[in-house]
C-alpha positions, 0 to 999 in steps of 0.5 A, spaced: 538 493 460 538 496 466 539 492 473 533 492 478 533 491 486 527 489 488 525 492 495 520 490 501 519 492 508 517 487 513 515 486 521 513 479 522 510 475 515 515 470 515 511 465 510 509 471 506 516 473 506 519 466 503 514 466 498 516 473 495 523 470 495 522 464 492 518 468 487 524 473 485 528 466 484 523 464 479 523 471 475 524 470 468 530 476 468 532 475 476 533 482 480 540 483 482 538 483 489 533 484 494 534 489 501 529 487 506 527 493 511 526 490 517 521 492 522 523 488 527 528 486 533 531 480 530 532 479 522 529 474 519 532 466 520 532 460 514 531 464 509 531 460 502 538 459 498 537 464 492 541 465 485 542 473 488 543 477 494 539 478 500 541 484 505 536 486 511 537 492 514 534 493 521 529 500 521 525 500 528 522 505 532 523 505 540 516 505 541 514 500 537 510 503 531 512 502 524 517 506 521 514 504 514 517 511 510 524 510 514 524 504 512 522 505 505 527 510 505 533 506 507 532 500 503 532 504 497 539 508 499 542 501 500 540 499 493 545 499 487 540 497 482 538 502 476 530 500 477 528 500 484 522 495 485 518 496 491 514 491 493 510 489 500 512 483 503 504 480 502 505 480 494 508 474 490 511 478 483 509 475 477 515 471 472 515 477 468 515 482 474 522 484 473 522 485 466 517 488 466 519 494 470 526 494 467 522 495 461 517 501 464 522 505 468 527 509 464 529 516 466 525 521 467 519 517 466 517 517 474 513 512 477 509 507 475 504 502 478 503 495 476 498 490 476 495 487 483 491 481 484 487 478 491 488 471 492 483 468 497 485 464 503 489 458 502 491 460 495 499 459 497 497 453 501 500 448 496 506 453 494 508 457 489 504 456 483 502 462 477 497 458 472 492 457 479 494 464 482 492 467 475 486 464 475 483 465 482 486 472 483 481 478 483 482 486 482 480 490 488 474 493 486 476 500 488 482 501 484 482 503 476 484 497 471 491 496 468 491 498 461 491 493 455 497 494 454 503 499 455 502 505 460 496 510 462 499 515 465 495 516 472 492 523 473 490 523 481 495 522 486 491 519 491 490 513 486 498 512 488 498 506 493 506 503 495 503 496 494 507 494 487 511 500 484 518 502 481 522 508 479 528 509 475 534 511 481 534 518 477 526 519 479 527 516 486 532 522 487 528 527 484 522 525 489 526 525 495 523 519 497 518 518 503 517 523 508 519 521 515 514 525 520 509 519 518 510 513 523 505 507 525 500 505 519 497 510 514 498 517 509 506 517 508 504 513 501 499 519 500 503 524 502 509 521 497 503 521 491 502 528 494 510 530 493 511 527 485 505 531 484 508 537 486 515 536 483 511 534 476 514 527 477 509 523 473 505 517 476 503 511 471 499 505 470 502 499 467 500 493 464 504 487 467 509 488 473 503 484 476 503 481 483 498 477 487 497 479 494 497 473 500 490 473 503 492 475 511 487 478 516 485 485 516 480 490 517 477 496 513 477 501 514 483 500 519 480 500 527 487 496 528 491 502 527 486 508 530 491 512 533 496 512 528 491 514 522 488 520 526 495 522 527 498 521 520 492 525 517 493 531 521 501 531 520 498 530 513 494 536 514 500 540 517 504 539 510 498 540 505 493 544 508 488 538 509 487 531 512 488 525 507 485 518 508 478 521 509 474 515 507 477 511 514 476 517 518 468 518 515 468 510 517 471 511 524 466 517 526 460 513 524 462 507 528 462 512 534 470 511 534 472 519 533 468 526 532 470 532 529 470 538 534 472 545 532 476 542 527 479 537 531 479 530 531 478 527 537 478 520 539 471 518 543 473 510 544 477 504 542 474 499 537 471 494 541 469 486 539 463 489 535 467 493 531 472 488 529 466 483 527 463 488 522 471 491 519 475 484 519 476 481 513 473 474 513 477 468 509 471 468 503 474 476 502 480 476 498 481 484 501 477 488 505 473 493 502 471 500 506 466 502 502 463 495 504 462 496 511 460 503 510 454 501 506 453 496 512 453 501 517 447 506 513 444 500 510 444 502 503 441 497 499 445 493 493 441 496 488 443 504 490 450 503 491 454 506 486 448 511 484 450 518 483 446 521 490 450 515 494 456 517 491 456 524 492 453 523 499 459 519 501 464 524 498 460 530 501 461 526 508 469 525 507 470 532 505 468 534 512 473 530 514 479 533 510 478 540 514 481 542 519 478 549 521 472 549 525 465 548 521 
């Protein structure tokens, strides 16, 4: 059976990282190693003693922006395992995680996305309790459910999400890794999905390979990353002919943060307290949701949110943000 390198990237989130490492030490099959892409000046201190080695690699930018794509490439380059399992620092792997990815990630299969369950605030206060996590964790309403068993082919590269995925190192090499033109928040994962699609590397949904997402304060749409989202949307357009993250851009536009002029996106103002109050994930929400904010902005009643005309209306508005040509 192949061996697995578990790879994560982090800035801050010390408690989250400790929980990830402790959960990996509780695996049915331990990983060969854990490699952390450290996106801050100092390495993490006082990490727990584990039954596998932990290596830290510093990956930062002089301007302080998040080098997400470069950090993922760096940890993959340092990995020794046959299977590369990427787990975000806020995701606690279930006990069978490593075993599941090792079974799924055979050479030539492509990329495998594991399950994600979202935990409410306070879920980890009493330590790692997988039985409790399974009881209280919920699936994101805007994400596809995992197959009942085995794997199911994902036919839309836009569904790729870097939260929890794994690949055999042969397939990673074939992908070429993440495009490092992106920095800050947003689009580097969608670009990677698009690259896989262009190269004929399959993307799969998996039953299992589960992680539990730890609660943290967040905004959707991510107004706290307004400028990098706009910048990276244009980087994507330069590479592929159209923008991505159109649902976030549509939300920004509705909030009066940006506008589209002559095909270009113009930032009109910075988010204020009212914007944060609207978009912030509160402690009673296991995850943030852009659609909730869009519905609230347009005062859409609950019964119409998923109606055919409402879906078409939102899709048309979002599509307008993808185009770079003047209207």
